[in-house]
C-alpha positions, 0 to 999 in steps of 0.5 A: 499499499502506498499513499499518493498525495492529493496534489496528484489526484488527477496527475498520478492516480488516473494513469499511475499504471500501464502494464506490459507483456512485451517479450522481445527475446525468448529464453531459448535463443537470446539472439532472436527477437520475437514481438508479441501482439495481443489481437482482438477481432470482432463481428459487431460486438461478438469476439471471432474465435475461428480464425487461423494463422493463415487469416492474419497478416502482420506489417511492420513499418509497412513491410510484411512480416512472417508470422511465427505463431498464433495462439487463441486465448480465452481468459487464462487458457490457450484454446488453440495454437499454430506455428513453430510451437517454440514460444510459451505465451504468458497468460497470467492476468493482472487487473488494474482498476483506476478511479478518477472521481471527484465524487463517489458514484454508487453505480460503480458497485454493480461493475465491482460485483460483476468483476468479483463475481464473473471476471477475476479468477484464482491466480489473478492479481489486482491493483486498485488506484483511488484518488488517494492511494494505490492498493496492490492485492496479490492473488493469494490475498484475493483467494482468502475472502469470499467474493461478495465480501471482497467487492463490498470491502473494495467499494468501502475503500473507493468511497472513502478515498473518493471523499478524501481525495475530492475534499480539496476540490470541493473546498476550493470550489466553495471558496471560489463561490463565496468570493463572488458573493462577497462585498469586494470590488469587481476587480477584486472578485475577478482576481479571486475567481482567477486565483481559485480557478487556477487552483482547481486546474492544478488539482487535475494536472496530468503529469506527463513525466509520471505517465511515462515513468509508470509505463516504463516501470510496468514494462518488465512485468509478466502476464497480460494486463488490463487497465480499466480507467473509470473517469468521471465527467469534469465540470468547472465553475464558469461565470455565466454569460448574463453576469459577464454581460452585466459586468461589462455594461456597468464598467464601460469606462473602466478599461482595466476591468474590461481587460480583466474580464476579457482575460477570464475567457482564456481561463476557460480554454483547455489544451491537452495537458501532455504530449499524447503521441509520446504517451500513447507510444509508450503505452503501446510499447508496454503492450497493455490493454487500456480501457477508458470508461468515461462516466457522464453522470455526476452527483448534484454537487457537480451537476450542470444547473441553472445559474447560481446566486453567485452568477456562476454555473457548472460547465462540463469541460472534459474534452481534452482529457476525453480526446487524449485518453481515447487515443491512448486506449485505441493505441493499446488495443483497448475500448473507449466508452462514454456512458451514464451506466458504469456497470454496463460500460465495464461489462462491455470492456471486460467482454472485449478484453478477455478473449484474444489472439496472441501473434508472434513474429520475428522482425525482418532486419531488426535494429536495436536503435530505439526507434518506434516501429509501427505495427499493423495487423490485417485480416485476409478477406475478412470484414471484421473489426480488429484492435491491437497495439500501435507498435513498439520501441526497438530497444 
């Protein structure tokens, strides 16, 4: 168990872990580099499990490669294998559940009941990341408790940590609103609003360095990794248009105030907070499966409502994070879903993750130069949907 400071609630907790199955070298022959690709193939929402080695083509940087082996895996069992037979797929599983909440959502309980009842098996390990702490639950510990008791205990932990982790956000939000209701001059109100809004932004900063460090840290771990990020829709306090227009109308002769009001609009803009291309390559290289579950429901305290007495209203502003992490999910062969129903979104993601093909190939003219190699898996004469990781670094 390791405590994470509140400063990193949105910086570290959400993406504290990326996982890896990337055996570039087989123990049988250290001179041979075999690249592994978990591949998922769907017809509609159904996994296609009747494909053979002859149905697949693998390209690296546009060059057709020779496939050494294909293994059909369901949960933790290798159901079918084709190829030279010298490879030993590692199908042990590590699940990572990350909860990005500012307020606890009771609907998450259905997802956790399903996880403990239908998904996790003996031998699996589980890592839970809350806004406050990281919990590393080993397989042996999970087997000691009844599943319903484990689910209940986990929900108690998530509820408690979400409350603790969101306390600073809620306190800052309250201070912001009180500053707008006070008797200060308008220019002071604007300065206070800017101060508190920047403070809220600092609480959700995503630290690119931390993202890359965690991806690298988990790269060497064995087994299949499944990362499920439950990310709650973000809302930020914005001064309503009617209030801004009123301020402008009453201060036509105050250029300093008009300039400060104009500057407020810059605070409402959000750019993607990190280099998405760099991060998604790092996570693809780690050969994990990230599933981004964007939860659109918020509790009344964060709900988008009519303008409040302070002249402020809550406005959704998740587009930067949604766009960035959807790209990361796609680059790792994972699912990106937006839903008000956490349980159904989680079930779809789990169903999409548990069955897959493992494809191995030995790259032609491999050079250990540290460059990123792009992978493309194609199906011959098949109109199915296919997902897999974007590529790997030749290091």
